[in-house]
N, C-alpha and C positions, 0 to 999 in steps of 0.2 A: 507419202515424202518423209526422208529418216533424217534426222536430228540437223544433221551436217549439210543435206543438202538444201534444210529450208533457212537454216543462218545463209549458205552461200546464194538462196536465192532474192535474198535479202536485199544484196550487194547492190544492183544496179540502180537500187533504188536509194541507198544510203553510203556512202562510200567505204564503210567497213561494220563493223560486228565489234560491239564493245559489250564484255565478261565482265561478270564483277566475281574474284576467288573469295569465299568466305572458308577462313578454318573452323569446323568442327571441333574446335579442342575446347575444354574446361575454362580457360582465360576467357573464350565470348560466352558463358551458358550468363544470363538474363539480359543478351544483347542483340539474338539471334533472329526474334520476331519484327524489332527494328531494324536491324540489316535488310532482311530480308523486305521487307514495306517499301523501307530504302529503293531496293532493287526494282520492285515493281511500278513504282510511281515514276522510275525516274528514266526509264525507257529501255535499257540495257535491256538484252537478247539473249545472254543465258547468263546461269550460274556455275560456278566451277567450284566445287567441294575436295577438300582433302591438305595433307599438310606433311611433313617431311619427318614430324614426330609428333605423335599424339598420348598427350600423360597420362592417360585414366581410359574404363571401358567403353565408353558412352559414346563413343565417334556413331557408331549405324543409328541409335535413337538420335541425335543429333542432327544425323543427313536425311532421316522420315520428316524428323519437324523442318526444316528448309525446304523439303517437297512438298509437304502439304498446305504449307503458306505461301510459294509459288507461282508466280504465272508465269514461268518461263522455264524452259528446261534447266531440268539439272545434269551436269557433266561430271564425273569425277576425274579429278586429277589426282594422279595415286601419287601414294607415296612409297606403297608397299602394296600388295596384293593381295593382300590381307584386308584392305579398305576396300576390296568390292563389297556390294550390298544390292539386295534386289532393289532399293530404295531410289533410283538413278533412273537418268531417260539415257543416258549412254554415255559411256568412257575413253578418255584420251588413252589409249593402248598404244604408249608409250616406249619405246628403245635410249635409254642415255648415252646416241651414238658418239658424243663430245666426250664420254671419258673411255678409261677400259676395263673397268669392273666388269666383269662377266656377269655379274646378278644381276646386275640393271641391263645389260644390253640385251641377255636372253634368260636368264632365271627367272626371275620377278613374271616377265609375259608368259613361261610354260608352266609355272604354280597358275597363273590368272586364267590362263585359257580357256579351261575346263568351266572354270566358276561362269564366265563369262556366256559361255555357248548355254549352260545350263538356266540361269536367269534370264535368257534371251534377251541382252545387253547390247545397243548400238556399240560397236568397236572402231573408232574414228583412229587410223592409225597413222601415228605422231612421232615422227624424226627429231628429239628434244637433244634441242644445243646447249648448256649451258655456259654461261661467258662470264667473263672477270667484271663483277660488278662493283668494286673496290675494296670488298674485305670477305673473310670467308663467312659464305652463305649458309644456311644447316642442309641444302640439299649435297653442296661440296662435301659436307664432312659427315654427311649420315651414308654416301654414297662411296666416300674412298676418291672421289673423281678433279681433276684439276679442271678448273673453265678453261675456255680458249681466250686466249688474249685478246682484248679490242680492239688493239692496235694492227693487228693480222687478219683483214678482213679477207686474205687468200685462203689462210686455213677455214673463217667459215664457210666460206664457199664450198669448199670440197667438200664438206661435214654435209654441207648444205645439198650436194647435187648425190652424197653417196644414200643421205635419205629421198630422194627422188627414185633415183635407177633402182630403191630397194623395190620402190614401189609405196609409198607413204603418199599419203592425201594432206600432211601438214607438215610445216616445220615451226615449232617451238622454241624461238631465238628467248631465253630468259638470261637475265641478270641475277637473278635471286630473291628472296623476299624480303624488305626493307634493306635494297643494293643503294648502294650511296650514288650512283647512275645508274644510267639505263641503257641499252643499247643504242649507240652512234648510228643520227639518221644515215651517214656516209654506208655503216655496214649494213644497214638494210639497204637502200638503194643496190650495191657492189650487188647481196644475194637476189636480189628478184632480178637485176639483167642477166643473173644465171639460171636461176629455177625458174618451172611454170608451176607448181605449187603452191597454196596460201601459205601466208607466215603468218604467225600468232606472235603475238611479241608484250612480254611484261618482266616488271623489275624495274622499280628506281623510278617511275611515270608520275610526278605527283602534281602536276597540273595540266589541265585541260589542254592549254595551247601547246607543251610539250605532245599530248596525244595527236592532235591533229597534225603536225609536223610528221609522225612514225608515220602516220597514214600518209600522207603526200608523198613520204617516199618509198612506200613499197608494203605497209601491213596491210594486213587487211582483216587483222582479228588484233584487239586492244586488251589487256588483261591490269586492272589494278587488283588490289588487295588492299595490304595496312593502309594505305592514306584514306578509305572511308571509311574507319574503325574511327570513326569520330565527330565530336558532336555536332558538327556541320557535315556529318556523312550524305545524307539524301541530298540534300544541298549539291555536293559535290559531285554524287554521281549522275545529277541532273545534267550540270555541267559537262562532264564527262562524254556521257551518250551524246549530246548534241555537237563535242568537237571531231567525235568519234565519227557520228553521222553525218554531220557535214549540213547540219540545220537546227 
């Protein structure tokens, strides 16, 4: 079975999947072993790796270290096609459908596709929708794309339906790393009413109780990132895992 298939197969027994986003940048040097150990102990379902801006040349080595230490699949959440490497189980093969910058609609994907094929990586076709999390995020700045307004659920629905009709496997509703607000429950409910493919939700999710409400609204994958990069990170990851899984 595929990585994506395995994750979906867990969902009858647990309400949703919990994924931890780790940024393999220099700022996390020295913290990666503890972060990955926390993921292993917490019961998270997978690790996402990637970032909009990498500040040195150690990205691939850090991804390898994460993969070597991880007990769960490691999936690339790509900021650019250059981040694709062999130390992965799968890649979110994303198109930034909420924006109109051709580089991130199709340009990066064309560059990435032959490398994904050559490395034999599983490609999870993903419609990536950036929503306004209350301030300019790194992905907004680096992609040159305006986010969708949180208060316009019809726009989000239309973009999500476009992702489904284009044949994508997954929709990622993203408020952005460190966002001041998460994707609203009402938006998730509205999108879930219209589409038939799973919703992944990330950005601005700081409390397990919030994650539980998003799952109740229809999210099938919950992603947390910076909130776990704290002294109590392992305990918080375990609390998030329980909230997302429903037990």
